[in-house]
Structures are given as structure tokens and as C-alpha cells.
C-alpha positions in Angstrom: 4.0 -1.9 -17.1 2.7 -3.0 -13.7 2.7 -0.7 -10.8 5.4 -0.6 -8.1 4.4 -0.7 -4.4 5.8 0.9 -1.4 4.9 -1.2 1.6 4.2 0.3 5.1 6.4 -1.2 7.7 3.5 -2.9 9.4 3.3 -5.4 6.6 6.7 -6.7 7.4 9.6 -8.3 5.5 8.0 -11.6 4.8 5.1 -9.9 3.1 7.5 -8.2 0.8 9.3 -11.3 0.0 6.4 -13.3 -0.7 5.0 -10.6 -3.0 8.4 -10.4 -4.7 8.2 -14.0 -5.2 4.9 -13.8 -7.0 6.4 -11.3 -9.4 5.4 -8.1 -7.7 7.9 -5.1 -7.7 7.8 -3.9 -4.0 10.0 -1.5 -1.9 10.0 -1.7 1.8 10.3 1.3 4.3 13.4 -0.4 5.5 15.0 -0.5 2.0 14.8 3.4 2.1 14.9 4.7 5.3 17.2 3.9 8.5 16.0 1.9 11.5 13.2 0.3 9.3 11.6 3.9 9.1 10.6 3.8 12.8 11.0 7.6 13.1 9.4 8.4 9.7 6.0 9.9 9.8 3.2 8.2 7.6 2.8 11.3 5.5 6.6 11.4 4.9 6.9 7.7 3.6 3.7 8.0 1.6 5.1 11.1 -0.1 8.4 9.6 -0.6 6.9 6.6 -2.5 4.3 8.6 -4.4 7.2 11.0 -5.7 8.5 7.8 -7.3 5.2 6.6 -8.6 5.1 3.7 -6.0 1.7 2.8 -4.9 1.3 2.8 -0.9 0.2 -0.5 0.5 -0.6 -0.8 4.2 -2.7 -2.5 7.0 -3.8 0.8 8.4 -7.0 2.0 6.8 -7.1 5.0 9.3 -4.5 6.6 7.0 -7.3 7.9 4.7 -9.0 9.5 7.6 -6.0 11.5 8.9 -5.4 15.0 7.3 -1.6 14.8 7.4 -1.4 11.4 5.9 -4.0 11.8 3.2 -2.5 15.2 1.9 0.2 13.6 -0.2 -2.6 11.3 -1.7 -4.7 14.4 -2.6 -1.8 16.3 -3.9 -0.7 13.6 -6.2 -4.1 12.1 -7.1 -2.8 8.8 -5.7 -4.4 5.4 -4.9 -3.3 3.8 -1.9 -4.5 0.3 -0.5 -4.8 -1.4 2.7 -5.9 -4.8 4.0 -9.1 -4.6 5.8 -8.0 -7.0 8.5 -5.0 -6.4 10.7 -5.2 -9.8 12.2 -4.2 -11.8 9.0 -1.2 -14.1 9.2 1.6 -13.3 6.6 0.6 -16.0 4.2 -3.0 -14.9 4.3 -1.9 -11.3 3.5 0.2 -12.5 0.6 -2.6 -14.7 -0.8 -5.3 -11.9 -0.4 -3.1 -9.5 -2.4 -2.1 -11.8 -5.0 -5.7 -12.9 -5.6 -6.8 -9.1 -6.0 -3.7 -8.2 -8.1 -5.7 -7.6 -11.3 -8.2 -5.4 -9.6 -5.6 -3.5 -7.8 -3.7 -2.8 -11.1 -7.1 -1.6 -12.8 -7.9 0.6 -9.8 -4.3 2.2 -9.9 -4.8 2.7 -13.7 -8.1 4.5 -13.1 -6.3 7.1 -11.0 -7.1 9.0 -7.9 -7.4 10.4 -5.5 -8.9 7.3 -4.0 -8.3 4.6 -1.4 -9.3 1.0 -1.4 -9.7 -1.8 1.1 -8.4 -5.1 0.0 -11.1 -7.5 1.2 -11.3 -11.2 1.2 -13.3 -11.3 -1.9 -12.8 -7.9 -3.7 -11.3 -4.5 -3.5 -13.7 -1.7 -2.3 -13.2 2.0 -2.8 -13.5 3.5 0.7 -12.4 7.0 0.0 -13.5 9.7 -0.9 
């Protein structure tokens, strides 16, 4: 069974819709928390998703370097992913994720804790 993903609000509604169109199961912060999760700390949405076995997906690679944000990943031996370029257009984000889908699924299956950058040509483990 393929993993389900929990998208950080910085990926936006259109990325979620595009991934769903491509067959991904994704959950948005705005689907779970009021006001699109504007007042929800990163560690809270990450823990919430991980408690449901949803894989965190973001544009913010700095999450792996912040003690509070990485704590739920460590505790649950999780595998979050982030796009390595925060300037990509929506269509580019979707295309990049879809192109790396199989590698992402394999990394999730390998377990963690680990964090991966989704690059233009591969995924790369960047933490620990």
C-alpha cells in the first residue's frame, strides 16, 4: 500500500490537487487544522501527521536542523521529504515529486529517522 503524505502549508492547495490527480493520497494542513494551520507550530503538524502514519512533505529543508521540529521525526523513526528549491512553480513541484515517486516510496519503506531532499534528478538523504 503506498504511503500517504501530509503537506506543509507552504506547498499550497494546487500542489495537493495536482498530486491527487496523479494518484497520490495527500492531506493538507488546512484539511485538518482551522485557518489553514497558520497558528500550528511545525512540530505539531509533523507529529499529528506522523501519528497517522502520514509522511511529511515540505519546501522547508531547515526543519531537519531545528530541535523542536525534528523531535517527532526522531521519536517515530519517520522519513520526511522536502523540495530542495523553494522557488519552483507549482507545476514544477508536482512534476518533480511525481518523477521521484518510486524513490520516495522506497525511502519511506526503508524507515528512519532520515530526511530527504527531492532534487531535480534524484532524492538525497540529507539527515542524519
